[in-house]
C-alpha positions as CSV (number, residue, x, y, z in Angstrom):
1,M,0.1,0.1,0.1
2,E,3.0,2.0,0.8
3,A,4.2,1.9,-2.7
4,L,0.7,2.4,-4.4
5,R,0.6,5.4,-2.3
6,E,4.2,6.9,-3.6
7,F,3.2,5.7,-7.3
8,K,0.2,7.8,-6.8
9,D,1.8,10.9,-5.7
10,R,4.5,10.8,-8.1
11,G,1.8,10.6,-10.9
12,E,3.3,7.4,-12.0
13,P,0.6,4.7,-13.4
14,V,0.3,1.3,-11.9
15,A,0.1,-1.6,-14.5
16,V,-1.3,-5.0,-12.8
17,V,-1.4,-5.7,-8.7
18,I,-1.0,-9.2,-8.1
19,A,-2.1,-9.6,-4.5
20,D,-2.1,-13.4,-2.0
21,Q,-5.3,-13.8,-0.1
22,H,-3.5,-15.1,2.9
23,A,-1.0,-12.6,3.1
24,P,0.2,-12.0,6.8
25,E,-0.3,-8.1,7.3
26,M,-3.5,-7.4,4.7
27,A,-5.6,-9.6,3.1
28,G,-5.4,-9.8,-1.1
29,L,-8.5,-8.1,-1.8
30,D,-8.2,-5.7,0.4
31,L,-5.4,-5.0,-1.1
32,L,-6.8,-4.7,-4.3
33,R,-9.7,-3.0,-3.3
34,E,-7.7,-0.1,-1.9
35,G,-5.0,-0.4,-4.8
36,R,-8.1,0.0,-7.2
37,K,-9.2,3.4,-5.6
38,L,-5.5,5.0,-6.1
39,H,-5.3,3.4,-9.6
40,P,-8.3,2.6,-11.6
41,E,-7.1,1.8,-14.5
42,A,-4.9,-0.9,-12.8
43,R,-5.5,-4.8,-13.5
44,T,-5.8,-6.9,-10.6
45,V,-5.1,-10.5,-9.8
46,L,-6.0,-12.5,-6.9
47,L,-3.9,-15.9,-5.4
48,C,-6.2,-17.8,-3.6
49,G,-6.6,-21.3,-2.0
50,H,-9.7,-23.8,-2.7
51,A,-11.3,-22.9,0.1
52,D,-11.4,-19.3,-1.3
53,F,-13.2,-20.5,-4.8
54,K,-16.4,-19.0,-3.9
55,L,-14.9,-15.4,-2.5
56,A,-13.0,-15.0,-5.5
57,V,-15.5,-15.6,-7.9
58,D,-18.0,-13.1,-6.0
59,A,-15.3,-10.5,-6.4
60,I,-15.2,-10.5,-9.9
61,N,-18.2,-8.1,-9.4
62,A,-17.9,-6.5,-5.8
63,V,-14.4,-5.2,-6.7
64,A,-13.6,-6.1,-10.8
65,L,-11.7,-8.3,-9.7
66,D,-9.7,-8.8,-13.0
67,H,-8.3,-12.9,-12.6
68,F,-7.7,-15.3,-10.1
69,L,-5.4,-18.2,-9.6
70,V,-6.0,-21.0,-7.0
71,K,-2.5,-22.4,-5.5
72,P,-0.9,-24.1,-6.5
73,F,0.3,-23.4,-9.7
74,D,2.5,-23.1,-12.4
75,G,4.1,-19.6,-12.5
76,E,5.6,-19.6,-15.9
77,R,2.6,-21.6,-17.5
78,D,-0.2,-20.4,-15.5
79,L,1.0,-16.7,-14.4
80,L,2.7,-15.3,-17.2
81,P,0.1,-15.5,-20.2
82,I,-2.1,-14.2,-17.8
83,V,0.1,-11.6,-16.8
84,S,0.7,-10.8,-20.0
85,D,-2.7,-10.2,-21.1
86,L,-3.7,-7.9,-18.8
87,L,-0.8,-5.7,-19.8
88,D,-1.8,-6.0,-23.2
89,G,-5.3,-4.4,-22.5
90,W,-3.7,-1.9,-20.2
91,Q,-1.7,-0.9,-22.6
92,G,-4.1,-0.5,-25.2
93,A,-6.7,1.2,-22.7
94,R,-4.6,4.1,-21.8
95,D,-3.1,7.3,-23.7
96,R,0.4,7.2,-24.3
97,D,2.0,10.6,-24.5
98,A,5.5,9.2,-26.3
99,A,5.1,9.1,-30.2
100,G,1.9,9.1,-30.5
101,V,-0.8,11.2,-31.9
102,R,-1.1,14.7,-30.5
103,I,-4.6,16.9,-30.6
104,V,-4.6,21.0,-29.5
105,G,-8.3,22.1,-29.0
106,E,-10.7,22.0,-26.3
107,R,-11.6,18.8,-25.0
108,D,-15.5,19.3,-25.2
109,S,-16.0,20.9,-28.3
110,S,-18.5,18.8,-31.1
111,G,-14.8,18.6,-33.6
112,G,-13.1,17.1,-30.7
113,H,-15.6,14.5,-30.0
114,M,-15.5,13.1,-33.3
115,I,-11.7,12.7,-33.5
116,R,-11.5,11.1,-29.9
117,Q,-14.3,8.5,-31.1
118,F,-12.8,7.9,-34.0
119,L,-9.1,7.7,-32.3
120,A,-10.7,5.5,-29.2
121,G,-12.8,3.3,-31.8
122,N,-9.6,2.3,-33.7
123,N,-7.5,1.7,-30.2
124,I,-5.0,4.7,-31.7
125,H,-3.4,6.1,-28.6
126,Y,-3.4,10.0,-28.5
127,Q,-2.7,13.0,-26.0
128,W,-5.2,15.9,-25.5
129,L,-3.8,19.3,-25.0
130,E,-5.9,22.0,-24.5
131,P,-4.7,25.2,-26.3
132,D,-4.2,27.7,-23.0
133,L,-1.9,25.4,-21.4
134,D,2.1,26.0,-21.8
135,E,2.7,22.6,-23.4
136,G,-0.6,23.3,-25.9
137,K,0.5,26.3,-27.0
138,T,4.3,25.7,-27.6
139,L,3.1,22.6,-29.9
140,L,0.4,25.2,-31.7
141,A,3.3,27.6,-32.1
142,E,5.4,24.9,-34.6
143,V,2.2,24.5,-36.8
144,A,1.3,26.7,-39.9
145,E,-1.4,29.1,-40.1
146,P,-4.1,29.1,-41.3
147,D,-4.1,25.8,-39.5
148,R,-3.3,27.4,-36.2
149,G,-6.6,28.8,-35.6
150,Q,-8.9,26.2,-36.8
151,L,-8.8,24.1,-33.6
152,P,-9.0,20.9,-33.1
153,V,-5.8,20.2,-34.6
154,V,-4.3,16.9,-34.6
155,V,-0.2,16.6,-35.3
156,F,0.8,12.9,-35.9
157,P,4.2,10.9,-35.1
158,D,5.7,12.6,-38.3
159,G,4.8,16.0,-37.7
160,V,2.2,16.4,-40.0
161,A,-0.2,18.5,-38.7
162,V,-3.8,18.9,-39.9
163,A,-6.7,21.4,-38.7
164,Q,-10.5,19.7,-38.2
165,P,-9.6,16.4,-40.0
166,S,-12.5,13.7,-41.2
167,N,-12.3,10.1,-40.2
168,V,-10.8,9.8,-43.7
169,E,-8.3,12.1,-43.3
170,L,-7.3,10.7,-39.7
171,A,-7.1,6.9,-41.0
172,S,-4.8,8.0,-44.1
173,Q,-2.3,10.1,-42.3
174,L,-2.3,6.9,-39.6
175,G,-1.6,4.5,-42.3
176,I,-5.3,2.7,-42.2
177,A,-6.2,1.2,-45.5
178,T,-9.5,3.3,-46.6
179,R,-9.5,1.3,-50.0
180,P,-10.0,-2.4,-50.7
181,T,-6.9,-3.7,-52.5
182,L,-9.3,-6.2,-55.0
183,D,-11.5,-5.3,-56.8
184,H,-13.3,-8.8,-56.7
185,Y,-13.8,-11.1,-53.8
186,D,-15.5,-14.0,-52.9
187,V,-16.9,-12.4,-50.1
188,V,-17.3,-8.6,-48.6
189,I,-18.3,-7.7,-45.4
190,V,-20.3,-5.0,-44.4
191,G,-20.0,-3.8,-41.0
192,G,-17.2,-5.1,-38.7
193,G,-19.0,-5.8,-35.2
194,P,-18.9,-9.1,-33.4
195,A,-20.7,-10.7,-36.1
196,G,-18.5,-9.2,-39.3
197,L,-15.7,-9.8,-37.4
198,A,-16.3,-13.6,-36.8
199,A,-17.6,-13.8,-40.5
200,A,-13.8,-12.0,-41.4
201,V,-12.2,-15.0,-39.7
202,Y,-13.7,-18.3,-40.5
203,A,-14.3,-17.0,-44.1
204,S,-10.5,-15.7,-44.7
205,S,-9.4,-18.7,-42.3
206,E,-11.2,-21.2,-45.2
207,G,-9.6,-19.3,-48.1
208,L,-12.0,-17.2,-49.1
209,S,-10.6,-13.6,-50.2
210,T,-12.3,-11.5,-47.5
211,V,-12.8,-7.7,-46.8
212,I,-14.7,-6.1,-44.2
213,I,-15.9,-2.1,-45.1
214,E,-16.4,-0.3,-41.8
215,R,-17.7,3.0,-41.6
216,E,-16.3,4.0,-38.5
217,A,-14.7,1.6,-36.2
218,P,-14.5,-2.2,-36.0
219,G,-16.2,-3.6,-32.6
220,G,-19.6,-1.5,-33.2
221,Q,-21.5,-0.9,-30.3
222,A,-20.2,-3.9,-28.0
223,G,-16.2,-2.6,-29.0
224,Q,-17.6,0.6,-26.9
225,S,-18.4,-1.5,-24.1
226,P,-16.1,-1.0,-20.8
227,R,-16.8,-4.3,-19.5
228,I,-18.8,-7.9,-21.3
229,D,-19.3,-10.0,-18.1
230,N,-21.7,-12.9,-19.7
231,Y,-19.5,-13.6,-23.0
232,L,-18.8,-17.3,-23.1
233,G,-14.9,-18.3,-21.5
234,F,-13.9,-15.0,-20.1
235,H,-15.0,-15.2,-16.9
236,A,-13.5,-12.3,-15.3
237,G,-15.2,-10.3,-18.4
238,L,-13.3,-8.5,-20.9
239,S,-13.7,-5.3,-22.5
240,G,-15.2,-4.3,-26.0
241,S,-12.0,-2.9,-27.4
242,E,-10.3,-6.0,-25.9
243,L,-12.4,-8.5,-28.0
244,T,-12.5,-7.0,-30.7
245,R,-8.6,-6.3,-30.9
246,R,-8.4,-9.8,-30.6
247,A,-10.6,-10.5,-33.2
248,I,-8.6,-8.3,-35.7
249,I,-5.4,-9.8,-35.2
250,Q,-7.2,-13.3,-35.8
251,A,-9.0,-12.5,-39.0
252,R,-6.0,-10.5,-40.2
253,R,-3.7,-13.4,-39.4
254,F,-5.7,-15.4,-42.1
255,G,-5.8,-12.5,-44.8
256,A,-8.7,-10.3,-44.0
257,E,-8.6,-7.0,-45.2
258,I,-10.4,-4.3,-43.1
259,V,-11.0,-0.8,-44.5
260,R,-12.1,2.1,-42.4
261,P,-13.6,4.6,-42.6
262,R,-15.7,3.8,-45.5
263,E,-19.3,3.6,-45.9
264,V,-20.9,1.3,-48.5
265,V,-23.8,3.5,-49.7
266,G,-25.6,0.9,-52.4
267,I,-26.1,-2.5,-53.6
268,D,-26.7,-4.1,-57.0
269,W,-26.7,-7.2,-58.7
270,R,-25.0,-7.7,-61.9
271,G,-25.1,-11.9,-63.1
272,D,-23.4,-13.6,-60.5
273,D,-21.9,-10.5,-58.7
274,R,-23.0,-8.2,-56.4
275,I,-22.0,-4.4,-56.7
276,L,-21.3,-2.8,-53.6
277,H,-21.1,1.2,-53.9
278,L,-18.7,3.1,-51.9
279,S,-19.1,6.5,-50.4
280,D,-15.6,7.6,-52.0
281,H,-17.7,6.7,-55.6
282,T,-15.7,3.8,-56.3
283,T,-17.3,0.4,-56.3
284,V,-16.2,-3.4,-55.3
285,R,-17.1,-6.6,-56.9
286,A,-18.0,-9.9,-54.9
287,R,-19.4,-13.3,-55.3
288,S,-21.4,-12.5,-52.0
289,V,-21.8,-10.2,-49.6
290,L,-22.8,-10.0,-45.6
291,I,-24.4,-7.6,-44.1
292,S,-23.7,-7.3,-40.4
293,T,-24.0,-2.9,-39.8
294,G,-25.8,-3.5,-36.6
295,V,-27.4,-0.8,-35.0
296,S,-26.9,2.8,-33.1
297,Y,-28.7,4.7,-30.4
298,R,-31.8,6.3,-30.8
299,R,-31.3,10.2,-30.9
300,L,-33.7,12.2,-28.3
301,T,-35.5,14.9,-29.4
302,A,-35.6,17.0,-26.1
303,P,-34.7,20.6,-26.7
304,G,-31.4,21.6,-26.4
305,V,-30.1,18.0,-27.2
306,S,-29.3,18.4,-30.9
307,E,-27.5,21.7,-30.3
308,L,-24.9,20.0,-27.4
309,I,-23.9,17.2,-29.0
310,G,-20.4,16.7,-28.6
311,A,-20.3,19.5,-25.8
312,G,-21.5,17.7,-22.9
313,V,-24.4,15.5,-24.5
314,Y,-23.1,12.5,-26.0
315,Y,-24.6,9.0,-27.6
316,G,-22.7,6.1,-26.9
317,A,-19.0,6.4,-24.5
318,S,-16.0,5.5,-25.6
319,A,-12.5,4.5,-24.0
320,G,-11.4,7.6,-21.8
321,D,-14.3,9.1,-21.3
322,A,-15.1,7.6,-17.8
323,Q,-11.5,9.6,-16.7
324,D,-12.1,12.6,-18.4
325,R,-15.0,12.8,-16.0
326,R,-13.9,12.6,-12.7
327,D,-15.7,14.2,-9.9
328,Q,-18.4,15.1,-12.3
329,H,-21.8,14.6,-12.3
330,V,-22.9,12.4,-15.1
331,V,-25.8,11.7,-16.2
332,I,-27.0,8.3,-18.1
333,V,-30.1,7.8,-19.8
334,G,-31.5,4.2,-20.8
335,G,-31.8,1.3,-18.7
336,A,-30.3,-2.0,-20.9
337,N,-27.2,-3.7,-20.4
338,S,-25.3,-0.9,-21.9
339,A,-26.2,1.9,-20.2
340,G,-25.5,-0.1,-16.7
341,Q,-22.2,-1.0,-18.4
342,W,-21.2,2.5,-18.7
343,A,-22.8,3.4,-15.4
344,L,-20.8,1.4,-13.4
345,N,-17.6,2.4,-15.6
346,F,-18.9,6.3,-14.9
347,A,-19.2,5.6,-11.2
348,R,-15.2,4.5,-10.7
349,Y,-14.3,8.0,-11.6
350,A,-17.2,10.8,-11.7
351,R,-18.7,11.9,-8.1
352,Q,-22.5,11.1,-9.2
353,V,-23.8,9.2,-11.6
354,T,-27.7,9.6,-12.2
355,M,-29.1,6.9,-14.3
356,L,-32.5,8.2,-16.0
357,I,-35.3,4.7,-17.3
358,R,-38.7,4.8,-18.3
359,A,-39.1,1.6,-16.6
360,D,-40.6,1.6,-12.6
361,S,-36.9,-0.8,-12.5
362,L,-34.0,-1.6,-13.7
363,A,-35.1,-5.4,-14.3
364,K,-37.7,-4.7,-17.3
365,G,-34.6,-4.4,-19.5
366,M,-31.1,-4.9,-17.6
367,S,-29.4,-8.3,-16.4
368,Q,-29.2,-9.1,-12.7
369,Y,-25.5,-9.4,-12.4
370,L,-25.6,-5.4,-13.8
371,I,-28.4,-4.7,-11.1
372,D,-26.6,-6.1,-8.2
373,Q,-23.5,-4.1,-9.0
374,I,-25.6,-1.1,-9.4
375,E,-27.3,-1.2,-6.1
376,S,-24.1,-2.0,-4.6
377,A,-22.2,1.0,-5.9
378,G,-22.4,3.8,-3.6
379,N,-22.8,6.9,-5.8
380,I,-24.9,5.6,-9.0
381,E,-28.4,7.1,-8.0
382,V,-31.3,5.3,-10.3
383,L,-34.2,7.4,-11.2
384,T,-37.4,5.6,-12.4
385,R,-40.2,6.6,-14.9
386,A,-37.9,9.1,-15.7
387,Q,-37.1,11.2,-19.0
388,L,-34.8,14.2,-19.8
389,A,-36.9,17.2,-21.0
390,A,-34.2,19.3,-22.3
391,A,-30.7,20.2,-22.1
392,H,-29.2,23.8,-21.2
393,G,-26.3,25.7,-21.7
394,S,-24.9,28.0,-24.1
395,D,-21.3,26.9,-25.2
396,R,-21.4,23.6,-23.5
397,L,-24.0,21.5,-21.1
398,E,-24.7,23.1,-17.4
399,S,-28.2,21.3,-17.0
400,L,-30.7,19.2,-17.5
401,T,-34.5,19.4,-16.8
402,L,-36.2,16.0,-16.3
403,K,-39.3,14.7,-16.4
404,R,-40.8,12.2,-14.2
405,D,-44.4,10.2,-14.3
406,G,-44.8,12.3,-17.2
407,A,-44.7,15.7,-15.9
408,G,-41.8,18.1,-15.7
409,T,-40.1,18.7,-12.6
410,G,-39.9,22.6,-13.2
411,D,-36.1,22.2,-11.5
412,R,-32.6,22.4,-13.5
413,V,-30.6,19.9,-12.3
414,P,-26.9,20.7,-12.8
415,A,-24.7,18.3,-15.0
416,E,-21.4,18.2,-16.8
417,A,-22.0,15.4,-18.9
418,V,-25.1,13.0,-20.5
419,F,-24.4,10.0,-22.2
420,I,-27.4,8.5,-24.0
421,F,-27.6,4.7,-24.3
422,I,-31.7,4.1,-25.8
423,G,-33.1,2.1,-28.5
424,A,-31.5,1.1,-32.0
425,L,-31.5,1.9,-35.3
426,P,-30.2,0.1,-38.1
427,H,-28.2,1.1,-40.5
428,T,-30.2,0.3,-43.4
429,D,-31.4,3.7,-45.4
430,W,-28.7,2.6,-48.2
431,L,-30.9,-1.1,-48.5
432,Q,-34.1,0.5,-49.3
433,G,-36.1,-0.6,-51.9
434,K,-33.3,-3.3,-52.7
435,L,-33.9,-5.6,-49.7
436,I,-36.6,-6.2,-47.8
437,C,-36.7,-4.8,-44.3
438,D,-39.1,-4.6,-41.2
439,D,-41.3,-1.7,-40.2
440,G,-38.3,-1.0,-37.9
441,G,-35.7,-1.1,-40.8
442,F,-34.1,-4.4,-39.5
443,I,-33.2,-7.1,-42.7
444,V,-35.8,-9.8,-43.0
445,S,-34.4,-13.2,-44.2
446,G,-34.7,-16.7,-44.1
447,R,-38.0,-18.2,-42.9
448,D,-39.3,-14.7,-42.0
449,L,-39.2,-14.2,-45.8
450,G,-42.3,-16.6,-46.1
451,G,-41.2,-18.3,-48.8
452,R,-39.6,-17.2,-51.7
453,P,-39.7,-13.5,-52.6
454,A,-41.2,-11.9,-55.9
455,D,-38.1,-12.0,-58.5
456,W,-36.3,-14.7,-56.3
457,P,-34.6,-16.7,-59.6
458,L,-33.1,-20.0,-57.6
459,D,-34.9,-23.1,-57.6
460,R,-34.7,-22.9,-53.4
461,D,-36.2,-21.0,-50.6
462,P,-33.3,-18.4,-49.2
463,Y,-31.4,-19.8,-46.6
464,L,-31.7,-19.1,-43.0
465,L,-29.7,-16.1,-43.0
466,E,-30.1,-14.9,-46.8
467,S,-31.8,-12.2,-47.6
468,C,-34.5,-11.5,-50.7
469,M,-31.0,-10.9,-52.7
470,P,-29.6,-14.4,-53.1
471,G,-25.8,-14.4,-52.4
472,V,-26.7,-11.5,-49.7
473,F,-26.9,-12.8,-46.3
474,V,-27.0,-11.1,-42.8
475,A,-26.2,-11.5,-39.9
476,G,-25.9,-9.7,-35.9
477,D,-28.0,-7.4,-34.5
478,V,-29.3,-5.5,-38.1
479,R,-31.1,-8.7,-38.6
480,H,-34.9,-8.8,-37.9
481,G,-35.2,-11.1,-35.3
482,S,-31.9,-11.1,-33.8
483,N,-31.4,-11.3,-29.7
484,Q,-28.8,-8.3,-29.7
485,R,-25.8,-10.3,-27.7
486,V,-22.4,-10.2,-28.5
487,A,-22.2,-14.2,-28.6
488,S,-25.6,-14.5,-30.6
489,A,-23.8,-12.3,-33.2
490,V,-20.7,-13.9,-33.2
491,G,-22.4,-17.4,-34.0
492,E,-24.7,-15.9,-36.9
493,G,-21.3,-14.5,-38.2
494,S,-19.8,-17.8,-38.4
495,M,-22.8,-19.4,-39.4
496,A,-23.6,-17.0,-41.9
497,V,-19.8,-18.3,-43.8
498,R,-21.2,-21.7,-43.6
499,L,-24.3,-20.8,-45.7
500,I,-22.0,-18.5,-47.8
501,H,-19.9,-21.7,-48.7
502,Q,-23.5,-23.5,-49.8
503,Y,-24.5,-20.3,-52.2
504,L,-20.9,-20.5,-53.8
505,A,-20.6,-24.4,-54.1
506,E,-24.4,-24.2,-56.0
507,R,-23.5,-21.0,-57.9
508,E,-20.5,-23.4,-59.4
């Protein structure tokens, strides 16, 4: 504990803390609990005996324990791989100052938020510098006019400075592939969430030429989750960014391409090829297509919300947002699992977290393990039958007006930030008139099509995940009837590859 306090006083980060539950002067869990208060980003490992098994499992929720090992164990075989894995996750989750991207600008500006969201979503390390502080002023002095006055300005490791860059400009400067290398593929996957990444791993590992085209960053909504606790095989949970990082490595290992940020804006059918039209007016041809574009959070129409997006009002959250809200009052709108996961993450840093849910209890839309953790947190308040009625502020969010039981409360509630996690809007506008979608915009496939659609040219019914256009499949949250879970999305992505093989075989 003395060492942990010294590191805290010197501003030095701690990556991993390993403690024995039966240490003579302080129980291991007590050390990890107190250590996490000083170093919230540190990863934790508990060493325990067989009799402590239930204690260790309970600690996964109670103190966000990352891992535990039951003694005796082999250090080289058992402990070192765990520590190495935790170090990789820790390093990927924090900003590094050395040789990274540097940004000068107002942190709560809408432009700044878009840049941070793109970099965080793509696991790009960056350092944020305020323009009125010495380090920010020094860096700006090296930037040529007129870029110097157009904040935010991004300075890349090679010294190139770009003012108010688009996501495509950011990707190009960082060496991220923004265009496919081929003009024809066996499989084009539209959307790089869990379903798309799983499909890329299986398709490329089985010898199919494969490319993912992602409009923002791989991982989708799941990739931004601070902690996924119910994914099979990860008993201590893992972050969405870590799951995404592992999947990208796997897909690339087998030869899959990942193109980002590039949006598919249209699809056509020409003979045995599917033609995908991209946002840069180019096209790519494919023998088969998997659509796994996922969903985004539903927009609020309350007064003041749209004007303050990126300046205190945010849809979803990304890595680093919680740390930026240290000692602040954060409001979470939504009552599903994603809202609960982020409420717990913000509670590690914020002074207070207030959740607004329309239902009369969290049980209506949230898993019980998250409810238990929220109820045990000392700084999370849940307001039931509550809605956001209005957001107030000139340059940035200052306060909110709430609505309880259908009526306005009248009083303004001070708040530095509000994060919105409600509803699900599928990314299918570009498919209207081409594929059959339900009233909510989700793509209808397989048996839900009710047999062979009009103009269906094949002498069979559509396969299980096949849309009304032969050779175009759908998986994940964008599919009509999906249960919106990471595991099911991964399963559908891998299943789609099997069906794609069947389709390609029959065409040959």
